[in-house]
N, C-alpha and C positions, 0 to 999 in steps of 0.2 A: 389606385392605392387602397389597401384594405383599411377599413375603419369600422367603429362600432356605432350603430345607429342609437342616438340617445333615447332614453325611455322617459316620456313626459311624466311629470309629477305635479300634483296639486299642492298648493301650500297647506301644510299641516297633515297631508295624507300619509298613511303608513307606507313605508317602503317594503316592497315584496322582500320577504326573507328577514325582516328586521327582528322578528321574534327569535331568530337563530343566531344573530350576530353574523360572522363571516359565513359565506356560502362556499363550502368546499367543492373543488372541481371533481369530476368523475375521474376514475382511473383510466389511463390509456389502455386499449385493448391488448397492447403488447407489453404491459407493465413488467412481468418477470424478466423478459428479454432485455427491456430498457434498463432495469436496475442491475442486471448482470453486466451489461455493456459499461455503465457508469462505474461499477466496481472495478472492471478490468483497467480503467485508466489510472486507478490508484491516486486520484487527486484530492479526494475529500479529506478535510481536516489538515491539509498541508499549508505551510507558511505562504505568506504573499510572495509573489514573483514579479519582477519588473516587466516582463514581457506581457503579462495579463493586465497589470496596472496601467501600462502604457495605452492598452486598447480601451479600457474604461475612461480614462482621461480624454482620449481623442473622441469617444462617443459623447461624453458630456459636453465638450466644447463644440462639436459639429452640430449637435442638436440643440445646443444653447439651453441646458437643463442643469439643475443643481445636483442631480442624483443619477449615477450610472452604476450598474451592478452586472457582474458575471455570477448568475445564480444557477446552482446545480440542484435538481430536485431529487432528493433521497427518499427513502421509503416514508419517513414521517416528518421530514423537515426540508426546508430550502436552506442551502449553505452557500455562503458568498466566497467565491474564490478571489474576487477583487471588489472593492467597495469604494465608490466616490460619493460623498455626501451623506453617509449614514454612519458616522464615526462611532466605533464601540460596538456595533452590531455585526455579529459573524453569521448569524442564522435566525430563522423564524420557524414556527410550526408550518408545516405544509398546507394545513387548512386555511391559512390566511394568505398564501402566496398567490399573487397575481399570476406568477410564472407557471403554477400548476395548471391554470387554464390555457396559457400560451402553448404549452407543449401538446395540447390537444389538436392544434392546427399546425403541424410542423412545416407545412408548405408555405407558410406566409407569416407576416408580422401581426401579432394582436395589438390593436391600438384602441385604447380607451380615452376619448377626448375629455370626459368628465365623469369621474368614478361615482359621483353622487347621482348621476343620471343613468347608472347601469345597475340592474337588480342584482348582478353577481358580486358587486363590490360596494354598493351604497351603505351597507352596514358593517362593512370590514373595519376592524379596529385600526388598520393602517390608514384608513381614510378618516375615520371619526376621532382618532386618538391624536397624540402629539406629532406623529409623522405627517398628518394632514395631506395625504397623497390624494391629488385630483386627477392628474394625467399619467398615463402609463403606455408605454410601447415596448413590446418584447419580441426580439427576433430569436426564434429557436435555434438551439446549438444541435445540430443533426449530425450524428456519426456517419462514417462512410457506409454503413449498412442500414442507414435510414431510420436510426433510433434517436428520438429526442432526449437530450440529456438535461437540458435546462434552457436558460436564455441569456443573451445579452440584452439587458433592459435599460431604458432611460425613463425618469420619472420627474414630475414637477408638482409644485403645490398650488398651481393655477390651471384651469382648463386650457387646452391648446390642441393643436393637431400638427403632425409632421408634414413638412413640405415634401414634394417628391424627392428633392435632392437629399433631405435628411433620411427619408425612408430608405433610399438606395444605399446610403452611406452606412446606416445601421445594419442592413442586411449583409453588406460586404464585410463589416467588422466582425459580425457573428461568424462568418466563414473563416475569418482569421483566428478567432478564438479556438474553433475546431482544429485548425491547422496547428495551432500551438499545443493543443491537447495530444494530437497525433505525434507531434515531434517529441513531446515530453515522454510519451508512451514508448516511442522507438528508442530514445536514449536509455530509458530504464531497462528495456529488453536487451539492448546491447551490453549494458552494464552487467546484467545478470548472466548473460552468456559468457562474458569474459571472466566471471568468477565461479562458473559452474563447470564441473568435470563432465564432459560429454558422455563418457562411457558409463559412469555409475549414477549420475545425477546428484552426487554429493558436491559440497563446496570444493574448490580446487586450492592449490597451494597459494595462489595469489590472494584469494579471500581469506584463507587462514592467516596469512602474514598480517593483513590489515586488521583482522578480528583480534589477533593476539596483541598487537600493539595498542589497540583501543582498550582491551581488557586490562592490559598491564598498567595503563595510564590510570584507569579507573581504580584499580585495586591499590595503586600507589596512593591515591587521595584518600581512599577509605581505610587503608591498612587492613584490608580483608584478605583471607587466603585465596590463591589461585591455583587450581589443580590441573594437571595435564596427563593425558594418556597417549602412549604410542602403541599402536597395534600392528602386528605383522601376521599375515596368513601363513600358517606353518607349511613348509614343504611345497610351496605353490609352483615352483619350477617343475617339480616332478608331476604335479597334477597337469600342468600345461603340456608336458612331454607325453603324458599318458593319453589325454583327452583331446588335445589340440587347443590352440589359443582362442578359438571361438568359444568353446565350452569354458575356458578359463575366464573370458570376459563376461559371460553370463554368471558364472559362480562368483566373481568379484562383485558384481552389482548386487547379487543376493546377500553377500557378506555385509555390504553397506546397509541394506534394508534391515537385516537381522540385528546388526550392531546398534542401529539407531533406536530400535524399539525400547530397550531398557533404560535409555538415557532420559534425563529431564528435558522439559521444553526449552530451558535456558542453556543447555549444553550445545556445544558447536562442533559437529563432526565434519571432518574434511578429508579428501584424499591427499596424502602427503607426497605420494609418488609411488609408482609400481603397485606393489600389493600392500603398502603401508598406509595406514589411516592414523589420524591424530584427533584427539578430542579435547577441547577446552572446557574446563569444569569451573565456572565462576563460583566463588565463595566456598570452595571444597577444601577442607583440611585433609591431610594424608589418609586418615581412616576412611573418609567419605570417597576419596579418589579410589582407594583400594576396593571398596564396596562396589563402586560403579564398574571398575575394571572387571571384577569377578562376575558381575551380572552380564556383561558383554561377552566374556569368555564362555560362560555357561549357556548363553542364548545361542552362540554359534555351534557349540559342541552338540546341543540338543535339537538343532534344526534339521529338517529333512533335506538331504542333499542327493539330487537324482543321479549325479555322476560319481558319487563317492564322497565319503565323509571329509569334512574340513574342520580345522581347529584354528585357533589364534593364540599367539603369545601377547602379553600386554605388559608394558613398563608403565609405572605410575609415579608421580611426584606431585609435590605441592609446596608452595612458599609464599611468604608475604612480600610482595614486590616492594622495593625500595627506590627512592628517587635516585636517578642516575644509573639504575641497574639495567641490565641487558635482558630483555624477555627471551631471547634465544638461548640463554643458559637454562631456562626452564625445559626447552626442547631437548638440549644436550643431555640434561639429567634423566628425562624420560626415555631418551634413546639408549643411554647407558643401561638403564633398568631393563629395557626391552632386550638388550643383548644378553644380560644375565639370565632373563627368563628362557631364552632360546638355548643358551649354553647349559641350562639346568634341565633340559629334556623337552621343552616346548609345551604348548597347551596349559600354561600356567600364568600367574600373575606375579610380578616382581616389584617391589618398591625400591625407588632409589635410596641407596645407603651411603655409598662413598665411591670416589673415583678409582681407587685401586682395589 
């Protein structure tokens, strides 16, 4: 069972590293890849989740310790996905993290029987301060591609060592943490796939309906305006007939990319269906919606089109949502304005004015 050999100290002798406080761990040789892997999981700064809290509670109970953490090592900090025994603490600086040392040996548990007898930790503020950490054991959380993301660790305020049973249990639970991270990542991927248009990479109709409902509710609370654009590629059937559907698919994906460029980062573009796109414009009055529509129209008109020039017609509207209202009336108004833009000659922007 891995352990750390205690470093003898004479009474009153200076502890190695005491002039520096905490002794930061070296960076792993694969640090850029490790940080990229951690980022891909999208777990940092997320709320507590029962599945992870269950694991830390079991770890604390099995190892008979007051503290158990799921610690993820970010660029300059360690962040706790789950925390038993250190209430109110969500992260620490990476420089004081025991776990930054543990990820340097991803093939085994780092065990520190008495932190005061280890030169890496003897002057650490987590040891000498209010936390009063004396014992530490961290099982690395290793991704399927072999990259250590952090640890499942247990700590105590008195010196001790893990039994073989506790050691094996901690290693098993660490593997379960990784399994939960993988499951969480898979669910997020599936959710993204279900709301993304495969052809263009834009959000799809399902994502649009969800976002429109959320924005409508938010704007109802704040009584701020909500703008909407309906965009249609002009004469797209003729383009497909002339160049073929494969060329049409490529062109439609380019329309999405071009239309996205002049929009704000808070605007939400989705494929509504066929060659129609829709854009949600948070906090946009009608003049602002018309300006956004014209930027999109001009961007498409001025783009380079290998298979022949394309243009778009755009219908624009805006309103201040009211409680009990129907967000899809906003869509209907933008669609009506789009119909008027097309009837007026295409390659133009039209504001919703009235129904007849």
